[in-house]
C-alpha positions in Angstrom: 147.3 89.4 118.3 147.3 85.6 118.5 146.4 83.9 115.2 143.3 81.8 115.0 144.1 78.0 115.1 143.6 76.3 111.8 141.1 73.8 113.3 138.9 76.6 114.6 139.0 78.4 111.3 137.7 75.3 109.5 134.9 75.0 112.0 133.8 78.7 111.5 133.9 78.3 107.7 131.9 75.1 107.8 129.2 76.9 109.8 128.7 79.8 107.4 126.5 77.9 104.9 124.3 76.7 107.7 123.5 80.3 108.7 123.3 81.7 105.1 120.7 79.1 104.2 118.3 80.1 107.0 115.3 82.1 105.7 115.0 85.6 106.8 112.4 86.0 109.6 109.5 88.2 108.6 109.6 91.6 110.4 105.8 91.6 110.8 102.8 89.4 110.5 101.3 89.0 107.1 97.9 90.7 106.7 95.0 88.5 105.9 92.3 91.2 105.7 92.9 93.2 102.5 90.1 94.6 100.4 91.6 95.3 97.0 89.9 97.2 94.1 90.3 95.3 90.8 88.6 95.2 87.3 85.1 93.8 87.4 86.2 91.1 84.9 88.3 89.6 87.7 85.2 89.2 90.0 85.2 86.0 92.1 83.2 84.5 94.9 84.8 86.8 97.4 84.2 90.1 95.6 81.9 93.0 96.4 80.2 95.0 93.7 80.0 98.7 94.4 76.4 100.1 93.9 77.2 102.6 91.1 80.3 101.1 89.7 80.4 99.7 86.2 84.1 98.7 86.1 85.3 97.9 89.6 84.8 95.3 92.4 86.4 95.0 95.8 87.9 91.6 96.3 89.1 89.8 99.5 92.9 89.4 99.3 95.7 88.4 101.7 99.4 88.9 101.8 101.5 85.9 100.6 105.2 85.1 100.6 104.8 82.9 97.5 102.8 85.3 95.4 104.8 87.2 92.8 103.2 90.5 93.8 103.1 89.8 97.5 99.3 89.5 97.6 96.8 86.9 96.4 93.0 86.4 96.3 91.7 84.3 99.2 91.2 80.7 98.2 88.1 78.8 99.4 90.2 77.1 102.0 91.9 80.2 103.4 88.7 82.2 103.5 86.9 79.4 105.3 89.6 79.4 108.0 88.7 83.1 108.8 85.2 82.2 109.8 83.8 85.4 108.3 81.2 86.4 105.8 82.3 88.6 102.9 80.5 91.5 104.5 82.3 91.0 107.9 85.6 90.6 106.1 85.0 94.0 104.3 84.2 95.7 107.6 87.4 94.4 109.3 89.5 95.1 106.2 88.3 98.8 106.2 89.5 99.1 109.8 92.8 97.5 108.9 93.2 100.0 106.0 92.6 102.8 108.4 95.4 101.7 110.6 97.6 101.3 107.5 96.7 104.8 106.4 97.9 106.3 109.7 101.3 104.8 109.3 102.3 106.4 106.0 102.3 110.0 104.7 101.3 111.1 101.2 103.3 113.2 98.8 101.7 116.6 98.5 102.2 117.9 94.9 102.0 121.6 94.2 100.6 123.2 91.1 102.0 126.1 89.1 100.4 128.5 91.5 102.4 127.1 94.4 99.4 125.6 96.1 98.8 121.9 96.9 97.1 120.5 93.8 96.8 116.8 94.7 98.3 114.1 96.9 99.5 110.6 96.2 100.3 107.6 98.3 102.7 105.3 96.3 105.5 102.8 96.7 106.6 99.3 95.9 104.1 97.6 98.1 100.9 96.2 96.6 98.9 97.5 99.5 98.5 101.1 98.5 95.3 100.6 96.5 93.7 99.2 99.7 93.7 102.7 101.1 90.7 103.4 98.9 88.4 101.8 101.5 90.0 103.5 104.6 87.1 105.4 106.2 89.4 108.1 107.6 90.8 109.1 104.2 88.3 112.0 103.6 88.9 113.3 107.2 92.6 113.5 106.6 92.2 115.7 103.6 89.1 117.7 104.7 91.1 120.8 105.7 93.2 120.7 102.6 90.6 119.8 99.9 87.2 120.1 101.6 84.7 117.6 102.9 84.6 115.6 99.6 87.7 114.2 97.8 88.1 112.3 94.6 90.5 109.4 94.5 91.9 107.1 91.8 93.8 103.8 92.1 94.9 102.9 88.6 97.2 100.1 89.9 98.0 98.5 93.2 101.0 100.7 93.9 99.4 104.1 94.2 96.4 106.1 95.3 95.8 109.6 94.0 93.8 112.1 96.0 92.3 115.1 94.3 89.9 117.9 95.4 86.5 117.5 93.9 87.4 119.3 90.7 86.5 117.9 87.3 88.7 120.3 85.4 91.8 119.4 87.5 91.1 115.7 87.1 90.9 116.1 83.3 94.5 117.1 83.3 95.5 113.7 84.7 93.1 111.5 82.7 95.7 110.5 80.1 98.4 109.6 82.7 95.9 107.6 84.9 94.6 105.8 81.8 98.2 104.8 80.8 98.9 103.5 84.3 95.8 101.5 84.3 96.2 99.8 80.9 100.0 99.5 81.3 100.0 97.5 84.5 99.2 93.8 84.5 97.8 94.2 88.0 95.5 97.1 87.4 93.2 98.2 90.2 90.4 100.5 88.9 89.8 102.8 85.9 87.1 104.7 87.9 87.4 107.8 90.1 85.6 107.7 93.4 84.1 110.5 95.4 84.7 109.9 99.1 83.0 111.8 101.9 83.0 110.9 105.7 80.1 108.7 106.6 79.2 107.9 103.0 79.9 105.0 100.7 82.3 105.5 97.7 80.5 107.0 94.7 81.8 106.8 91.1 82.1 110.2 89.5 84.2 109.5 86.4 86.2 106.9 84.4 89.6 107.4 82.7 89.6 104.1 80.8 88.8 105.8 77.5 91.8 108.1 77.8 94.4 105.3 77.6 96.5 105.4 74.4 
């Protein structure tokens, strides 16, 4: 094998920093239509109050490469560029959440009896809590848990799906409360009943169970 001429080697080495300094190209377009549950105290001009919720609002977010968590609330400028009302934003964000829901699979957790006790969507992304507003969520679990499911999103990185069972949910209240109070980017301390064709309905809160 013929050795590489010294002049060529210098040229190759000098080019390395140029390539290494180039930012990595994003593998997908950042999402600008995110409806995120968050504590009511964080309510802003682009937030929606749920009819029977005492602790939670749904706020208009977008993905961001500069935000520490990867998402940020829409500014007045960024929201104006969309040309949407908050209501129209919410409708489109729900459709986007549905598409997101179909791309991931939940973990199905079995109880002591060997049957599926609950399911959870979770990961590093801050978008998991947005699945709360996906209209198809109750349909996905209808065969497993029945027509109504109860869901909880204590932080942005997880969505827990339970059958409509207060006794079962009670077993998880302490853990959900800890996740809610222990995360600086908490989502909601409330449990929502979801049924196809109906708006989310608050059935419980686990805020008081936090240590």
